C-alpha positions in Angstrom: 87.4 122.2 142.7 85.3 119.7 140.3 82.7 123.2 139.3 82.1 126.5 140.3 79.0 125.8 142.7 80.9 123.1 145.3 82.8 124.6 147.7 86.7 124.1 148.5 87.3 120.5 150.4 90.4 121.4 153.0 91.4 118.2 154.3 93.0 118.1 157.4 94.3 114.7 158.0 94.8 113.2 161.7 94.4 115.8 164.1 95.0 113.1 166.7 98.2 111.8 165.8 99.8 115.0 163.7 99.5 117.6 165.3 101.9 118.9 167.3 102.9 122.7 167.3 99.5 124.1 166.5 99.0 123.2 162.8 95.4 122.9 162.6 96.4 126.9 161.7 97.6 126.1 158.0 93.5 125.1 157.9 92.3 128.0 159.8 94.3 130.0 157.2 93.7 128.7 154.5 89.7 128.5 154.7 90.2 132.3 156.0 91.7 133.3 153.0 89.8 131.4 150.8 86.2 132.5 152.2 87.6 136.3 151.8 87.9 136.2 148.4 84.4 134.5 148.0 85.0 131.1 147.8 82.8 128.4 149.7 84.4 126.2 152.5 84.1 123.1 153.8 86.9 121.2 156.3 87.0 117.8 156.6 88.7 116.7 160.2 89.8 113.4 159.5 90.6 111.2 162.4 93.0 108.2 162.3 89.8 105.5 162.7 87.7 107.0 159.8 88.9 106.2 155.9 90.8 109.5 154.5 87.7 110.7 151.7 89.7 111.1 147.6 87.6 113.4 146.8 88.9 116.9 148.7 91.0 119.4 146.9 93.6 120.7 149.9 94.9 117.8 152.2 97.3 119.2 155.1 99.5 117.2 157.7 101.0 118.4 160.6 103.9 117.5 162.9 104.2 114.5 165.9 106.1 112.1 168.1 108.0 109.4 166.5 105.3 106.8 167.5 102.3 108.7 166.5 104.6 109.5 163.1 104.3 105.4 162.6 101.0 104.8 163.2 99.4 107.5 160.7 102.1 106.1 157.9 100.9 102.9 158.8 97.2 103.6 158.3 97.4 106.5 155.7 99.6 103.3 153.7 96.6 100.4 154.1 93.8 103.7 153.9 94.8 104.3 150.7 92.8 107.1 150.5 95.3 110.5 150.7 97.6 108.7 147.7 94.4 108.5 144.7 93.4 111.9 146.1 96.7 112.8 144.8 97.2 111.0 141.4 93.4 112.8 141.1 95.6 115.9 141.4 94.7 117.1 144.5 97.1 119.1 146.1 98.8 118.2 149.4 100.6 120.2 152.0 102.3 118.5 154.7 104.7 119.5 157.6 107.7 118.0 159.6 106.2 114.4 160.7 103.6 115.0 157.6 106.5 116.1 155.0 108.9 112.7 156.2 105.4 109.9 155.6 104.2 110.6 152.6 107.9 110.4 151.0 109.0 107.1 149.9 110.7 106.6 153.5 111.5 107.6 156.9 113.4 106.1 159.9 112.3 105.7 162.8 114.2 106.7 166.8 116.3 104.0 165.9 116.6 105.3 162.2 115.1 101.9 160.9 114.0 103.3 157.2 110.4 103.1 157.3 107.8 103.2 154.5 106.1 105.9 153.8 103.3 107.0 151.6 105.1 107.5 148.2 103.7 110.3 146.9 106.4 112.4 147.2 110.0 111.9 145.9 111.8 112.4 149.4 113.8 110.2 151.8 114.2 111.1 155.3 116.4 110.1 158.4 118.2 110.9 161.2 120.9 113.6 161.7 123.6 113.5 164.2 122.3 117.3 165.7 118.8 118.0 166.4 117.9 121.2 163.9 115.7 124.0 166.2 115.1 127.4 166.0 114.2 129.8 163.2 114.3 129.3 159.6 114.5 131.5 156.6 114.2 130.1 152.9 114.1 131.4 149.7 110.8 130.0 147.8 111.2 128.4 144.3 111.2 130.6 141.2 109.1 128.8 139.2 106.2 128.6 142.9 106.2 132.2 142.4 109.2 132.9 144.9 109.1 135.0 147.8 110.7 134.6 151.4 109.4 132.4 153.8 109.8 131.8 157.7 109.0 129.0 160.2 110.1 127.4 163.7 111.7 124.1 162.4 112.3 121.3 165.1 113.6 117.8 164.2 116.1 115.2 163.5 115.3 114.5 160.1 116.9 114.8 157.5 115.7 114.9 153.5 117.6 113.9 150.3 115.4 115.1 147.9 114.8 112.8 144.4 114.9 113.2 141.0 111.0 113.1 140.8 110.9 116.0 143.2 112.2 119.5 143.5 113.1 121.6 147.1 110.9 123.8 148.0 113.1 126.2 148.8 117.1 127.4 149.6 117.9 128.1 153.3 119.3 131.4 154.5 118.7 130.6 158.1 118.5 127.3 159.6 119.1 123.7 158.9 115.7 122.1 156.8 116.3 119.4 154.5 120.6 119.4 155.0 121.2 122.9 155.5 121.2 124.2 151.6 117.6 123.3 150.9 114.0 123.1 152.5 110.7 121.2 151.9 110.1 119.4 148.6 107.6 119.9 145.8 106.2 117.6 142.9 103.2 118.8 141.0 101.2 120.0 143.4 102.6 117.7 146.7 104.5 119.8 148.8 106.5 119.3 152.3 108.5 121.1 154.4 109.7 121.1 158.4 108.2 124.8 158.9 105.9 125.2 162.1 104.6 128.5 163.3 102.3 127.3 161.8 103.5 127.7 158.4 100.9 129.2 156.4 99.6 131.8 158.4 103.3 133.2 159.1 103.6 133.4 154.9 100.2 134.2 153.2 101.8 134.0 150.1 102.5 130.4 151.0 99.0 129.6 151.5 97.9 131.2 148.0 99.5 129.6 146.3 98.3 126.7 147.8 94.7 127.6 146.7 95.5 128.5 143.2 96.4 125.3 142.6 92.7 124.5 143.0 91.0 127.3 141.8 93.4 129.2 139.7 94.1 132.8 139.7 93.2 134.6 143.2 91.6 138.4 144.0 94.0 139.8 145.9 94.0 140.8 149.3 94.2 143.9 150.9 97.6 143.4 153.5 96.5 142.2 157.1 98.1 140.5 160.0 99.4 137.4 158.4 101.5 140.1 155.9 102.8 142.3 159.5 103.5 138.7 161.4 105.5 137.6 157.9 107.9 140.5 158.3 107.9 140.5 162.1 109.6 137.4 162.0 111.2 137.5 159.3 112.9 140.8 161.0 113.5 138.6 163.9 115.5 135.2 162.1 117.4 137.9 160.2 
């Protein structure tokens, strides 16, 4: 945030193309957990026909099918707004198809390599089998650690390059490659976790908020923490 008087701008990118599994929930929980702490927010929905604003704080991308994924990547690359926002220090949280397209490259339905937006050093292709089901992973200690849960449904396999770091290590499920799940590079985070990911993992939502506002006041446990524990117990 540029100053204490401004609202936290949460930018939800291309809900008309990338919102397969209720990923709007990520935007709603970020807004809720910010406002419970007295942080004013503004939720900006950017359709694929709109330019991506550069002056946002947290940018969110969801999942999508093959053709919408390709359209989203093409428009984001030609628009350039998301890349400029990331370069100026905005936080980015991208899920599944969104995760793949913010990388350097990803594969289409025939595994032909296509250019991504290039804000996360990962490269994705298609695996021989589809990853479907609950996933549990342990977040990198330098991000505060903690166990995360989600639902994955993808055929992607993702290699994390030297400029990025795996977001977490898998306990159950596939994620990137059966060993790691997601990746981060500075304030850019990608993951295969649906559910949606942030309502199921409130500590992950708070990580994104801290990237933009600094230290956060603690919140009393709520339904989010109860859901996290319920899904964790069911998956293990």
